[in-house]
N, C-alpha and C positions, 0 to 999 in steps of 0.2 A: 702097313702101316709105318710111314714116318712123320716123325716128329720136326719141324724146323730148330736150329742149330744157333745158338745166343752166342755174345759173345764171349764167353768164358770159356768154350768149350777149347780154341786153343790151348791157354792156360790148365787145363785137364787132362792135354794132351800132355803136355809139359812134364807136369808135373806126375802123371806116369813113367813116364820116361818114353812114349810113344813118337814124340814130333819128332820127326824127321826120317823116321819109313817112309818107301815109297807108296802112298795113297793119298787119294785129292776127297772132299766131298761139297757136298753144295752146300746152302745156306738151307734147301729144302727137306737136310737128312741123306740126302742117297750120296753113296760110298762110290768109288770104284782101286781096286787094290790092286797093285801092281803081282805080277805072276811069281815075285821072285817073295813075296809074301810069305811066313808060315801061317797054316790054319789058327797056333798060337797066339801069333801076334794078331791074326786078325779081329778071334776071340777078344784079344784086347784092349784092341780100338773099340768093339761090340758092345764091351763091359760099359768100357766111359761111356759111350754114346746112348745105353739104356739109365745108366742115373745119372747123366745131364739134364738140368731144369735150363733150359732157355731164357726162362723171366730174371734168372739167378744175378745178380748185380755182380760186378767185376770184382768189388771189393771181399765180396764173399763167397767166390769159386772155393769150390773145395779140395782137399789135395786129396790125390790117392794114390793109394799102396794096393800093388796087383799083387797075386801069389800065385 
Protein backbone atom coordinates (compact mmCIF):
# COMPACT_ATOMS: atom_id res chain seq x y z
CA UNK A 1 0.00 0.00 0.00
CA UNK A 2 1.30 3.43 -0.87
CA UNK A 3 0.45 6.87 0.41
CA UNK A 4 0.49 10.15 -1.45
CA UNK A 5 3.61 12.27 -1.27
CA UNK A 6 3.14 15.81 0.02
CA UNK A 7 4.96 19.04 -0.68
CA UNK A 8 7.58 18.56 2.06
CA UNK A 9 9.02 15.29 0.74
CA UNK A 10 11.79 16.91 -1.31
CA UNK A 11 12.95 18.93 1.72
CA UNK A 12 12.85 15.79 3.87
CA UNK A 13 15.05 13.93 1.37
CA UNK A 14 17.44 16.89 1.28
CA UNK A 15 17.66 16.97 5.09
CA UNK A 16 18.53 13.27 5.03
CA UNK A 17 21.26 13.83 2.43
CA UNK A 18 19.47 11.73 -0.17
CA UNK A 19 18.48 14.31 -2.75
CA UNK A 20 20.45 13.84 -5.95
CA UNK A 21 20.60 10.04 -5.82
CA UNK A 22 19.36 8.31 -8.97
CA UNK A 23 15.71 7.63 -8.17
CA UNK A 24 12.32 9.08 -8.96
CA UNK A 25 8.93 9.14 -7.29
CA UNK A 26 5.38 9.93 -8.19
CA UNK A 27 2.81 11.82 -6.14
CA UNK A 28 1.07 8.47 -5.57
CA UNK A 29 4.05 7.09 -3.61
CA UNK A 30 5.46 4.89 -6.37
CA UNK A 31 9.27 4.83 -6.59
CA UNK A 32 11.73 3.89 -9.32
CA UNK A 33 15.26 3.18 -8.08
CA UNK A 34 18.21 3.14 -10.47
CA UNK A 35 20.32 -0.03 -10.42
CA UNK A 36 23.30 2.04 -9.21
CA UNK A 37 21.65 2.65 -5.84
CA UNK A 38 22.78 0.44 -2.99
CA UNK A 39 20.30 -1.49 -0.82
CA UNK A 40 21.24 0.84 2.06
CA UNK A 41 20.42 3.96 0.02
CA UNK A 42 17.08 2.48 -1.04
CA UNK A 43 16.28 1.61 2.59
CA UNK A 44 17.11 5.18 3.64
CA UNK A 45 14.77 6.65 1.01
CA UNK A 46 12.03 4.25 2.09
CA UNK A 47 12.59 5.23 5.75
CA UNK A 48 12.06 8.91 4.90
CA UNK A 49 8.93 7.94 2.96
CA UNK A 50 7.61 5.85 5.85
CA UNK A 51 8.06 8.76 8.26
CA UNK A 52 6.65 11.27 5.75
CA UNK A 53 3.33 12.90 6.61
CA UNK A 54 1.82 14.19 3.36
CA UNK A 55 -0.34 16.65 5.30
CA UNK A 56 2.58 18.46 6.96
CA UNK A 57 2.77 22.13 5.94
CA UNK A 58 6.06 23.09 4.28
CA UNK A 59 7.10 25.34 7.16
CA UNK A 60 6.91 22.39 9.58
CA UNK A 61 8.97 19.87 7.62
CA UNK A 62 11.01 17.75 10.05
CA UNK A 63 14.76 17.33 9.92
CA UNK A 64 16.00 13.80 9.41
CA UNK A 65 19.20 12.20 10.55
CA UNK A 66 19.91 8.77 9.17
CA UNK A 67 22.18 6.57 11.17
